[in-house]
N, C-alpha and C positions, 0 to 999 in steps of 0.2 A: 712306274716305267713310263707313265707318262701324266703330265701337267694339261689337264682341261681347264679352260677359261669359263668356261661353263659345266661343267659336267652335271646339273640337271639335266640338261640339253643332248645325255648322251646316251642312246636304250644299247642292251648286247642281249644275246641270245647266243646258243652253243656255236653258232655258226657266222654271227655279223655283227658286226659293231654300227651302227646308226647315229649320225652327227647333226642335230640340227640346229640349224642358227641363232634362231631367236631372234628378237630385236635388235643386237649388238651385236651379234655376228659369234662365233663360237669357235678358239683354238685349242688346236691340240699340238704339243710339242712334244719328243720325246726327253726324257731327263737329262739323257746323256747327249751329250754334245763334244764327243771326239770321233763321230762321223766321219771319215774322210776316203779314200777311193773305196764307191759301194757299185752294189746296182741293186736298187731299191726296185720289188715286185707287187704290184697292184692290183688285184680285182674289185674293179669298183664299179658304183651305179649313181646317178643321180637323176635328181626329180625336175622337173620342169621349176622354169624360176630358180635355176640353181648359177651361184658365183661364188668358186671356190678356185682354191689354188693348193698345189701340195708345194713343201718347200723342202731343200735340200740346204747342206751347206748354212743352217741357220746360226748367225750371230745377234746378239742383243744388243743393240748400239744405243743408247740414249730412252731406253725404254720401248725401242721399235726393232720388230727382227728383219734384219738383211739376209740374203743369200740370194740365190737361184730360186724364183717362181715357176709352174707350171701351170699355167690356168685350166679350166674346165670350166664355162661358161654355158648356160640357155642362150643362145644365136638362132632367129631365127626359126624358131620351132624345134631343133635339136640340140644336142649337147655337142657343143664344141672344144677339141684337145688334141695336143699336139705342139702345139708351140712352146716357147718359154723368154724369161727375159731377168737381166737381174733386178730385184725390187728397185735399185736406183733411176732404171732406165722408163723411158713412159711407152715404149712401141717393144711390140712380142716379135723374135726373130722363131725362124725355120723353116724347112721346104716344105712341110705339108701338114693341113688341117684336117681330122679326122673329123668327120658326124656319127653323133652315135644319139638312137630312138632314147626320150625319156624312159628312166629306169631298167635300160637293158647295160648289163654285165659287161665291161669292156675289160681288158689288159692293159697295164703302163708301167712300163718299165722306163724307170731314170739312173743313170750311170753319169755321175760326175767323176771325172778322173784327171788329175790334176791342177788346169784353168778351164777346161773345156765341158760341157755338160750334153749327151746324149741321151733322147727319150725315143720310146717305142710307142707305137698303138697297133696292139692287138700283131703286134711282131714285126709291124714295118717300121722304118726309119723314119721319125718325121721330124726332127731337129737334128743338129750337132751345132752348138756356138762356143766358141771359146773366148775367156773374157780376161784377155790381158791387159787392159786397163783400168778394173773394175779392182782390184785386189781380193780379188776370191776368197775369202778363209780356205785353207787345208785342209779345216774338219770342222766339222758342226752339229748343231740337232737339226731332225728330220720331223717333220711335221705335217699338221695339215688344217689350213685355213676355211672355216667355212660361213662367207659373208652374206649369203642369203640361200634361202633355199633346206637341201636336205641332202647328205650324201653318206650313201653305204659301204662300208668297205667288207667285201667280202672273204678278202684276204692280203695279209703285208707281210711281209717277206723280208729279209735283206742278205745279198752277200758282201762279204770285206773282201776286198782284193789284200790287203793286208792289215790282218784282225789283230787286234791287239792280244795282250798276255789272257791266258783261259781266265783268272779271275773278273775281269770286266766285263767277262759275257755272262756271269752269274744274276745279272739284273735283267737279260733278255728271259721271256719265258719260254720254258723245257718241255710246256704241256701242253702247244697248240696242236692243232691238227695237222695232219701232213699235206706238202706245197700242193698246188692243184696241178694239173695232167700238165701245164705249161711251163712249171717248173723242176717237175718228178724227176727231170734228168740230170739234175744236179742240185748232189747233196748238202752241198755248203750255203744254201737258202737257210735261214733259222726266221720260224715266223714269231712276229712280233705281239699280233694279235690272234688272239680266240675267241674271241665272243663274250668270254668269264675271265680272267685273267691281264686286267689291263696296269 
């Protein structure tokens, strides 16, 4: 299901997946690379000192992952999240930045559709950015890179706007716990982490 650059730095239990950076950073990417127009729904938390980012539409180019990234960073004593940028860009873009206390769970929804990506934090729109001149791939891998610190995934689920044939879904975990209250209203979400099967 997932490719870990440092699997020894990933801890799991029946509820959550804890990803530590170690000295070199830790990258977790889906083995599946054809996620197109989707809604990625995460409940996660981050410790103080963390620098990480979520990746969507990820493509490996010359051994480097390209795509749209959503930073999750420790800034001024709290975790900041809500902006986004293309991996080729230096400047983050977004309408709002949300601050979250260390180790406090929050909900992040990422919705790439066409050439644009929308993000919401705890149900509030924080960014909507089109990438007309960046050659954004129509599909790709999803994942998370923890450069510093530690991120805990309490839930990770995905809903596909145009899902592939059923046989392509067999690689996804079907034994995961049910989505949390934030996503229980939409049965189309498929959990991808469950703390046991990675």
